[in-house]
Structure formats: structure tokens, C-alpha cells
N, C-alpha and C positions, 0 to 999 in steps of 0.2 A: 824891536822884536828879537827874542833870543833864539839861539840855534835850535833849542828844543821846540820852539814854536814853528820854525820853518820846516823842520823835518830832519830825518836821519837817513843818510845815503850810504850805500855800500858800493864802492868802486872796485872792480876786479879787472886787472890788466897786468900782463907780464912786463910791460914797458914802464920802468920806474920814472922816467921823465914825464911820460904822459900821465901817470898817476899823480905826480906832484902838481902838474899844471891843472888837471881836473880838480884835485883836492883844493887847491888854492882858489879856483873859480867858485866852487860850491861854498867853501868857508867864507869867502868874500861876500857871498849872497846871504849869509846867515845860517847855513846848514851845518849840522855836525856830520863828520865823514869818517868812515872806517874803510881801510883799503886792504886788499889781498892781492898777492902776486900771481895767483893761478886759480883755476876753477876749483880744485880741491880745497884750498884755503878759503876761497869765497863761500863755498857751501858750508864749511865749518863755521865761518863767521856768521853766516845767515842763521844757522841752527842755534848759535849761542846768543843772538841778539834780536832786536826788533828794528826793522827798517821800513821806511816809507817808500823807498825806491831802490832798485838794484840796477847797476849799469855794468855790463860785462863785455869784454873784448871777445870777438868771435874765435880767434885763433890764439890758443895759449898752450903751454906744456902741461902735461899730466892730465888735465881735463879741460877741454875747450868750452867755449861759451854756450854752445847748444846743449851739451850734456849738463853743464852747471845750471843753466836756466831751467831745464826740465826737472832737475833734482830740487832746485829752489822752489819751483812751482808745486812740486809734490809736498815739500815741507811747509809751504805757506799755510798760515792759520786763517787767512782770508781767501775768499773765492777768486779774486782777480788781482793778484799782486802786480805792481808796476815793475816790469822787467824790461830792460832795454838792451839790445845787442848793438855793439859798435863794431864796424868792420871797415877795413881799408880795401875790401874786395869790390865794392861798388862806389861810384861817385855821384849817384843821383841825390835827390832831395831826401831828407828824413821822411819816413812814412810809417803809417800805422795800419795794421791789419785788423779786420773785425774779429778774427780768431787767431790765436798764437801761431806763428810760423817759426820753426826752429826754437820753440820754447818761449818766444817773446812776441808781443803784439807790436812793439815799436822797434824799428831798425833805423840806425843813424850812421851815415858815413863817418869814419874816424877823422876825415878832413874838416868836419863841421867845427866852427869856432867854439871853444869851451863855453863862452857866455851864451851862445845860442843853445847849447845842450842844457845849460842851467835853465834857460827860459822854457825850453820844451818840458823839462821835468816839473817846473813850477806850474805850467799849464795842465799837465797830467794830474798833479796833486790837487790842484784847484777843482778840476772836473770831478775827480774822485770824491772830494769833500762835498761838492754839490750833489752828486748822485747818491752818496751815503746819507746826506741830510734830508734828501727828498724821499728816501725809502721809509 
């Protein structure tokens, strides 16, 4: 399966090392990846491309994850884009909200292992494909 078949991910984080680790994990799983180092660049990248999922750090310079996720949601061509907020502010388990909180339905602690984040994204994409196919 090629990267185009797995999906295209937008990673937005001001931590260059974290971006590299996450990019490597997604690319290793067959995804194509675009990165941005803050919310402003993330919104610009989203507006210029097509992405299957967006993963944003909560706290970033210039534009944080909440503002960026709200703007990306506004720009989305689909009704329910997959937007995930990562944060080091809580250490609980990854969780999903029925309606977006802070612009995203899915919140994941930044301490979550990268491969677990890839698996969560794969599950979200699969569920979305099933739901779209059933409609």
C-alpha cells in the first residue's frame, strides 16, 4: 500500500524533535506527512493542501492549537474533519468527545507513544471511511 492510499497527515508542532519523531512514525506506517512549526503555518498548509487528519500541539507561538484547530475546522471542505490536539498539560488516556472541545474531538497526551498515536489516527480514518461508505 502506498502513502497515498494510507492518507496524508498534517503535523503542527513547534518542537522540531517531536515533529521528526512523529513524521518518522507516520511515514513508517505508510502515510505521507506535511509539517508546520506553528499554528499560522499549519493553517496555511491546510488551506493549500488536502489532508486526511490534522494533529496539532496545544501550545505554540503565534497561534496555538485551539485557534488553529478552529480555523482549520472553518476552512474544512468536509463536515467533520479529523483534528487531534496533543498536549503535555494532562497525562490521562487519549479521549474523544462527541462534539469538538477546543476545536477538536480527539485529545491525546503528548506523552503517548508515537506508534499509539499512529494507531489512533488509523482507527479514526477507518471509522470515517466506514461511516462515509455507509451513507
